[in-house]
Short mmCIF file of the C-alpha atoms (twelve columns), coordinates in Angstrom:
data_MODEL
# 
_entry.id   MODEL 
# 
loop_
_atom_site.group_PDB 
_atom_site.id 
_atom_site.type_symbol 
_atom_site.label_atom_id 
_atom_site.label_alt_id 
_atom_site.label_comp_id 
_atom_site.label_asym_id 
_atom_site.label_seq_id 
_atom_site.Cartn_x 
_atom_site.Cartn_y 
_atom_site.Cartn_z 
_atom_site.pdbx_PDB_model_num 
ATOM 1   C CA . UNK A 1   23.100 84.500 129.457 1 
ATOM 2   C CA . UNK A 2   24.628 82.973 126.333 1 
ATOM 3   C CA . UNK A 3   28.060 84.342 127.316 1 
ATOM 4   C CA . UNK A 4   27.706 82.897 130.827 1 
ATOM 5   C CA . UNK A 5   26.856 79.482 129.390 1 
ATOM 6   C CA . UNK A 6   29.791 79.529 126.980 1 
ATOM 7   C CA . UNK A 7   32.149 80.695 129.735 1 
ATOM 8   C CA . UNK A 8   30.973 77.908 132.054 1 
ATOM 9   C CA . UNK A 9   31.488 75.197 129.444 1 
ATOM 10  C CA . UNK A 10  34.907 76.663 128.587 1 
ATOM 11  C CA . UNK A 11  35.864 76.725 132.268 1 
ATOM 12  C CA . UNK A 12  34.887 73.071 132.662 1 
ATOM 13  C CA . UNK A 13  37.078 72.198 129.692 1 
ATOM 14  C CA . UNK A 14  40.081 74.376 130.582 1 
ATOM 15  C CA . UNK A 15  40.280 73.341 134.234 1 
ATOM 16  C CA . UNK A 16  40.899 69.748 133.212 1 
ATOM 17  C CA . UNK A 17  44.535 70.525 132.411 1 
ATOM 18  C CA . UNK A 18  45.346 70.437 136.121 1 
ATOM 19  C CA . UNK A 19  43.495 67.211 136.834 1 
ATOM 20  C CA . UNK A 20  42.502 65.315 133.691 1 
ATOM 21  C CA . UNK A 21  41.514 62.154 135.560 1 
ATOM 22  C CA . UNK A 22  38.535 64.008 137.083 1 
ATOM 23  C CA . UNK A 23  36.872 64.789 133.723 1 
ATOM 24  C CA . UNK A 24  34.484 62.325 132.112 1 
ATOM 25  C CA . UNK A 25  32.690 62.466 128.759 1 
ATOM 26  C CA . UNK A 26  29.624 60.556 127.655 1 
ATOM 27  C CA . UNK A 27  26.860 60.526 125.146 1 
ATOM 28  C CA . UNK A 28  23.770 58.735 123.943 1 
ATOM 29  C CA . UNK A 29  21.615 58.288 120.869 1 
ATOM 30  C CA . UNK A 30  18.021 57.159 120.554 1 
ATOM 31  C CA . UNK A 31  15.266 56.852 117.976 1 
ATOM 32  C CA . UNK A 32  11.615 57.270 118.941 1 
ATOM 33  C CA . UNK A 33  9.618  54.925 116.732 1 
ATOM 34  C CA . UNK A 34  6.111  56.424 117.056 1 
ATOM 35  C CA . UNK A 35  7.350  60.025 116.885 1 
ATOM 36  C CA . UNK A 36  9.905  59.148 114.173 1 
ATOM 37  C CA . UNK A 37  12.423 61.390 115.875 1 
ATOM 38  C CA . UNK A 38  16.157 61.012 116.356 1 
ATOM 39  C CA . UNK A 39  17.859 62.465 119.428 1 
ATOM 40  C CA . UNK A 40  21.432 62.356 120.621 1 
ATOM 41  C CA . UNK A 41  23.468 64.195 123.173 1 
ATOM 42  C CA . UNK A 42  26.914 64.650 124.628 1 
ATOM 43  C CA . UNK A 43  27.783 65.410 128.216 1 
ATOM 44  C CA . UNK A 44  30.749 66.052 130.414 1 
ATOM 45  C CA . UNK A 45  31.271 66.122 134.160 1 
ATOM 46  C CA . UNK A 46  34.098 67.308 136.357 1 
ATOM 47  C CA . UNK A 47  34.558 66.050 139.918 1 
ATOM 48  C CA . UNK A 48  36.116 68.203 142.633 1 
ATOM 49  C CA . UNK A 49  36.110 66.318 145.950 1 
ATOM 50  C CA . UNK A 50  32.389 65.933 146.786 1 
ATOM 51  C CA . UNK A 51  31.169 68.335 144.083 1 
ATOM 52  C CA . UNK A 52  30.379 67.350 140.501 1 
ATOM 53  C CA . UNK A 53  29.864 69.993 137.793 1 
ATOM 54  C CA . UNK A 54  28.199 68.894 134.577 1 
ATOM 55  C CA . UNK A 55  27.100 70.111 131.153 1 
ATOM 56  C CA . UNK A 56  24.947 68.391 128.523 1 
ATOM 57  C CA . UNK A 57  23.923 69.379 124.994 1 
ATOM 58  C CA . UNK A 58  21.000 67.600 123.307 1 
ATOM 59  C CA . UNK A 59  20.582 67.616 119.533 1 
ATOM 60  C CA . UNK A 60  17.343 66.463 117.901 1 
ATOM 61  C CA . UNK A 61  16.035 65.683 114.420 1 
ATOM 62  C CA . UNK A 62  12.252 65.437 114.706 1 
ATOM 63  C CA . UNK A 63  10.241 63.928 111.825 1 
ATOM 64  C CA . UNK A 64  12.895 64.322 109.154 1 
ATOM 65  C CA . UNK A 65  13.541 67.988 109.957 1 
ATOM 66  C CA . UNK A 66  17.012 69.503 110.107 1 
ATOM 67  C CA . UNK A 67  19.303 68.528 112.967 1 
ATOM 68  C CA . UNK A 68  19.168 71.315 115.557 1 
ATOM 69  C CA . UNK A 69  20.385 72.031 119.052 1 
ATOM 70  C CA . UNK A 70  17.456 71.144 121.314 1 
ATOM 71  C CA . UNK A 71  18.660 72.065 124.808 1 
ATOM 72  C CA . UNK A 72  21.649 72.647 127.059 1 
ATOM 73  C CA . UNK A 73  21.726 71.732 130.733 1 
ATOM 74  C CA . UNK A 74  24.259 72.824 133.357 1 
ATOM 75  C CA . UNK A 75  24.306 71.065 136.710 1 
ATOM 76  C CA . UNK A 76  26.010 70.724 140.050 1 
ATOM 77  C CA . UNK A 77  25.779 67.953 142.636 1 
ATOM 78  C CA . UNK A 78  27.091 67.583 146.164 1 
ATOM 79  C CA . UNK A 79  27.684 64.125 147.646 1 
ATOM 80  C CA . UNK A 80  26.367 64.261 151.202 1 
ATOM 81  C CA . UNK A 81  27.184 60.555 151.639 1 
ATOM 82  C CA . UNK A 82  28.658 57.774 149.512 1 
ATOM 83  C CA . UNK A 83  25.115 56.795 148.518 1 
ATOM 84  C CA . UNK A 84  23.282 60.147 148.464 1 
ATOM 85  C CA . UNK A 85  23.646 63.457 146.627 1 
ATOM 86  C CA . UNK A 86  21.871 66.788 146.402 1 
ATOM 87  C CA . UNK A 87  21.766 68.331 142.946 1 
ATOM 88  C CA . UNK A 88  20.549 71.236 140.855 1 
ATOM 89  C CA . UNK A 89  20.230 71.595 137.084 1 
ATOM 90  C CA . UNK A 90  19.541 74.657 134.953 1 
ATOM 91  C CA . UNK A 91  18.111 74.049 131.476 1 
ATOM 92  C CA . UNK A 92  18.308 76.344 128.452 1 
ATOM 93  C CA . UNK A 93  16.532 75.992 125.101 1 
ATOM 94  C CA . UNK A 94  18.074 76.009 121.620 1 
ATOM 95  C CA . UNK A 95  18.477 79.810 121.754 1 
ATOM 96  C CA . UNK A 96  20.215 79.447 125.138 1 
ATOM 97  C CA . UNK A 97  17.254 81.105 126.828 1 
ATOM 98  C CA . UNK A 98  16.598 80.016 130.415 1 
ATOM 99  C CA . UNK A 99  13.826 77.404 130.678 1 
ATOM 100 C CA . UNK A 100 13.857 75.629 134.037 1 
ATOM 101 C CA . UNK A 101 15.739 75.027 137.271 1 
ATOM 102 C CA . UNK A 102 15.488 71.626 138.958 1 
ATOM 103 C CA . UNK A 103 16.624 70.738 142.475 1 
ATOM 104 C CA . UNK A 104 16.570 67.281 143.937 1 
ATOM 105 C CA . UNK A 105 18.162 64.446 145.804 1 
ATOM 106 C CA . UNK A 106 19.417 61.128 144.454 1 
ATOM 107 C CA . UNK A 107 20.391 57.922 146.177 1 
ATOM 108 C CA . UNK A 108 21.646 54.453 145.345 1 
ATOM 109 C CA . UNK A 109 21.391 51.153 147.175 1 
# 
C-alpha cells in the first residue's frame, strides 16, 4: 500500500509537466489552544476536465511532542455540474496504513 501511495503522489507530480496550469498547491497551519497542539499540512490537486485528483499530508506536533506525519489523504472528485461534485477520499495513517474511505457530494450556491 505504501508503494501505491508513493506512486500516486509521484504520478500527480510528474504529469504536471504536460499541463502545469492545472496543478495547484496549498497548505495550512493551526494551533489548538486547549489541546496545545500544532498542526499543519500541504496539499496538491490536479484538474483534468471535470475530474480533480488530490493528495494531502498532515503533520502534527501534539503537546510538545516531536513533529510527526499524522495522515495522508488521496482523493478524486467529479464535477457533475458547475455547482455540484461527487467525491471520494481515502485516508491513511502515519504508517501509511489504510484507515477510512469517504464518499460524498458537495455543492456551492
